[in-house]
N, C-alpha and C positions, 0 to 999 in steps of 0.2 A: 652606617650611612641612608638617606633617602635621598629619593630620585622623584624632580620634579618634568616639565618642560616650560618654555619660555614662547612666548608666539606673540609678533609682532607686526602683521598685516604687511607683508613684505610681497611688494608687489614689479619685481623686476621688467626692466622696457623692452624685452625678448618675449613678456607673457603681453604685456602692454598691448603693444605694434599690430600681433596676429590674433588678439580677444577683445572683443568692444566688452566684454564683460569679467575682465581680469580683473580687475577689483573685487567686485562683487565676489567671484569664484573664489579668492584666497581669504577675502575674510571667511567665508562660509566654510571653507575646510579647511579654516584652523579651530573652528568650532567642534570639529568634525572630530580633530586630533587628540584636541582636551577630550572629549568622549570618551576615545577611545581608549587613549591612559587613564579614565576615572575607569573601565572595564578591566584593563591592563594591571593597578594594580600600582600606579602613581600617584603619589599622596599632594603633589603641587602643579597645579599650572597658574604659572607668571604672565599678566599678558602688559605689554607694553604702554605708554601714555606719550607721542608723540605727537608734534605737530609742525605742518611747511617741512616735512621728509622725503620727495618725492622716490619713488622707486623703496627706496628701505623702511619705511615704515608709515600705513595707513592706517592705524588703529590708534586712532585721536579719544573717541569718545568709550575709553575700557570699562568706563562701568559701566555703560548699556551692555556690552559684550558682556561681562561677568555673571550681569543681572540672569541672563541668559542662560548661561552656562551653572546656575545656581541651581535653577528649577529644570535642567535638563542632567544634572553628573547628582550622583549621589553619595560620595566618599571624599572623590577628592578637594583638598584645602583651595579657593580660589584667591591668588594675589592681584593687588597691582603692583605691578612693576613697571613704571610708580604711577601714584596718583604727584603732581606737582602741587605743593600745596604755598610756592608763593600768591602772596594775595591780587600782583597784576594776572596772575595765570586761572588761581580759581584763590577763592577765596577762601580761608579756612576755616568758618564755618558751614560750609558750604561742603567742606572733603568731611568736615566731621560727619555731617548728616549722611551721604554716601554711604561714609564708610557702615556707618551701626545700621543702615537699610539693609548693605548690603549685605553685615552681618547675620540680621533676622529672616532675609530670601535665601539663605545658603544655610541656616541653625546652627548660626557658629562655626563656619568653615572658612570664616573671610582672614586673609592673611592682611596686613596695613602696613605696604611702602611706600616708601618717600626717597621724591631725590630732587633735582636742583632742575632738569632741561640738558638735552643730550651735548648744546655747542652753540658758538654764537649764531648761527642762523636763525635758531629755535629761542633762542634766547632775546635777542634784539627784536626779535617780532613782537613779544610783549613789552620787551625796557629797551626802548629805540635811546638809541644815545648813552652806554651807560660804554665805556672804553676797557674795564677791566670786567670779566666773567666772574671774577669769584664774587663780585658784588651778591651773585645769588646766595651766598653762604651767609653774610652777613640776616638774610631775612630767612632763609631756610631756618637757621638759628634761633631767633626771637620767636617762633613762631612752633617750633618740635615740641617742647615741654608743654605747648597750651593741650593739644590735642588730647593727654589725660583728665584732663581738669573738665574740659568738656562733654567727656563721657560720662566720671565720674560724679563729678558735684551735680547736687540734686538742681541749682542754679547757681550756672555757671558766675565766677567772681567778672568776670568781664575784660578786658587786655587793652593798653593804650601803649602803643609800641611807637618805633619808627617809624612803620610801614606799612600798620595796618592799629585799628582799633575797633571795640566793639563793647556798647556798657554790658553791664548785665543783664543776663538772657536765659530762660530754660529753654534746651538746644534738643532738640526730640528727632528722633526716637532714640533714646537709651540703646547701647549694645546689648545682643541676645547673651543671656545666662550669666555668669561670673565674668567680673574685670570690664576685661575690652579685649578687642586681636591683638595679635602679635606685631610689635613693630619694627618693619625692618628701613635700612637706609641703603640705598643704592652707592656704592664706594667704590671709586679707580685709583688710589694711591695708596699706600700706607699708611700715612697718616689718616685718611679718611678711617681706615679699617680701626685704629687706633682711635679715634672721637665717638665714632658708632661704639666700641666697647667700652668708655668709659661710661656715656649715656645708657649704657643697657641695653642697643640695640644690637638685634639682627641683621647679619650684612648680605646684603646681592651683587652680589661680585659680577658684573654682565663687563669685564674688560682685561680675562684671567687670561696669565699668560700662561705656559706650559706648567705641567705640577714641578720639577726642581726651582721654579721662579716663586711660586707661591707657597712655598712650603715653610721658610722664614716668616713669611705674611700671615698666615693661618697662626702660626705659633704663639708672634707676637699680640696677636685677636683674642686668644688664648688664656695668654698671660695679664692682659689688658681688663679684661672684663672680671675677672678674681674681683677686680676694686670697684667695678661699677658701682656708679651710684645712680637708678634708675630713674628715667624723667616718667618712666610708666609704673605701674600695678606690677610689673615682675620683671625680669634681664630674658631676654630674649639671645637664651648664648647659642647664637644660629649663625653659623657663615655658609651661604647655598655658591655657588660656582659654577658657570655656565662653560660646556662647550657644545661644538656642533659635534652632532652622532651619527652613525650611517650604520644600520644591521643587515645585511644579508644572508640570504642559509651562505655564500662560500666566501671567502677574503676576496677572491679573482671580481666578483659582483659585486662586493660594499665598494671597493676600488675604480670601477665602472661606473657605480652612480657617479662615486665623488667627483668624478673625471667629468659628465658628463655633468654636473649640475652649475658650471659657472661661476664658481665659490672667489673666485678672482674679482667680480666684481661687487658682492656682496663686500665681500674684503676691503676694495678701494669705497665703498659707501661709508663702511664705518667711519674711517678718517676721513670723507668729504664733509660727515657732517660733525665727527664728534673730536673736532679741533684743537679740545684744550686736552686731549688727552696727549702724550708725549709722540710724533710721529715718527717711526722709524725710519733709516735711510734708506729702504728697499722698496717705501710706498710711495710710490709717484704725487704727484697733486693733481687734485683732478682738476680739467676731466680725464685727464690719463688713466689709465687703468693697469692694474698689475697685470701680466702676461697670461694666456690661459694655463688653466693646471695639466697637465699631463702627469701620468699613472706615477713616473719618477719622481712628480713633485707631491704626490696624494701618498706613499711611500713613505718619504723624507719627512713631511709633518704626523703620519704617524709616527715615523721612529722618535722624531723628538717632541711629544706626547702634546702637540698644538691639534689635535685630529683624531675625536673616537673611529674607527674605522676599522671594518672585520666581521667576521661572521661571529655566531655571539659566544663563545669560547675564549676569541681576543677582543671581544667588547668587554666580557666580565674582565677580564684581566686588566687592560684599560682604566674600568671604572675602579677596580681594587685599587690600582694606583694612588688617585686624588682620597679614596677612604683612611690607606697607609697615610696621607698627607696632611691627614684632622679634618679637610673639610665633612661638613655633617648632611648635607645635600649637594647631589649633583643635578642641575637640569640642563635639560639641552635643548638648544635653541631651535627650532623647526618654523618654517620651512628656510632652506637656502639657496632656491632652486632645483631642489628633488623632487620629483615628481608625487603626486597625492599617492601613487600607489606605493613607491616603495615607500616615502612618510609611513604609513598605513603600518607598513609591514615592517616597518624598524621599530615605529613604538610598538607595534606585537612580538616582534620577537625580544626587545629585551625587556617586557613583562612576563615572557613567557621562561627565558631563560638566564637574565640576567637578576633581575630585582629578588627572586624570592632567595636565590643563593645570598645578597647582601642584608636588605632590611626584611631583617624576620620578625620586626618589631611590628603588630597589628596596629597602634596607635603612634599618633602623628608627636613628633618631638613640641612643636608648640602646642601642641595641647595641653600635653603635661604639662609644662611651665602655667600655662592657663588657671588648668586646674587647681596650682599647688599657692598661687597667688593669697 
C-alpha cells in the first residue's frame, strides 16, 4: 500500500477571526506539508478543486497550486483531487491542456483525477436551476472518454455532444512521455466504485467510512476491474482511501492534539456542503454543529477505525488494517484544525516509522501501469 496527502485549503472560522492573513497562511502551509511529504517518502499529494465553500475549502485554482509544487518537489506524484471537467465549470479542452502541461512541469508525475462537484451549493453556482444533482453525472459521462483522445490523437477528431462540442483541432501540449497520466474518479457510493472500475479508472475515495464497512466495496471494485473496458490507454487498478491522521511521540499527546483540533466543526462542514452524501442521524443540520470532541470521543473514533491517531506503532497498526482491507493507497486529509507544528510532526513521524514498513516498492503503482501501456 502506498501513501499520500490530501490538501484543500481549510480555513476555519476560529482561525480567520483572529488572523487577517489566515487564508494566505493556510494555503502556503499546505504547500509546505506536500514538500515535507515528498522528503518523507509519501508517493502522492492530492489537491482539491472547490468553489464557494467558505471555511471548508479555499483551494479553487488547484492547477496553479500544483504547478508550484511541480517545481518545489522531486519525487512525489501530484494529483488533481479533482479537476471538474463539466463544460459549465471548466471546458474539457482547457482541462486536457492543463493536465498535459502539469505532466510536463512535473516530468510525468501528474495524476488526473476528476469528479462532479461537492454538492448543491457548488453545483448550482455553475448550473443554476437544476433540481437533480445527478444531472452532473450525465455531463461527466459524455465527457470523460474524450480526454484520452485529446491526449493521444495527433488531431483530436472533435466532439458533438449534448452539453458541449468542438470541431476537429490539434490540442497542445501532448502529455509528457508515454501514454498519458493515470485517470481517477472521485467516488462516494459503491455504485460509483463499480462504474469507475468498468471504465478502468482508479477511485479517489474521499467519503470513506470505517475499514470494516469498506472491505466489501473494495472487493467489489477489484472484481469489476478485471473486466474493465478502459477508456484510456491503460487500466488504473487503484483505490485510494482517505482518513484523518494524527501521529505524535505518545498516544496521550496524539489524543490531546485531536481533542484541540475542533474536528467536530470540520465534520459538520462536510455535511453542510456535501449534501448529496447520506446524512447520518447524528449529524445536525447546519448551522448547528456536532458537539466538541473530548478524549473519550477521540478514543471511540480510534476504536471504531474512523480516525488514525496514536504513537508511531499504533498508527502503523491502524494503517495495516487498510492494507489488509485491500486499499492500494491511504491518503491523509491534512489539516483539519491541527496546528502547523503538529501536522508537520505527523508527516515526519509517518514518513520515518510507518511508510518504510508498509511501502517497500520504490516505483509508484501508477508509473508501472503507464509504462506498461
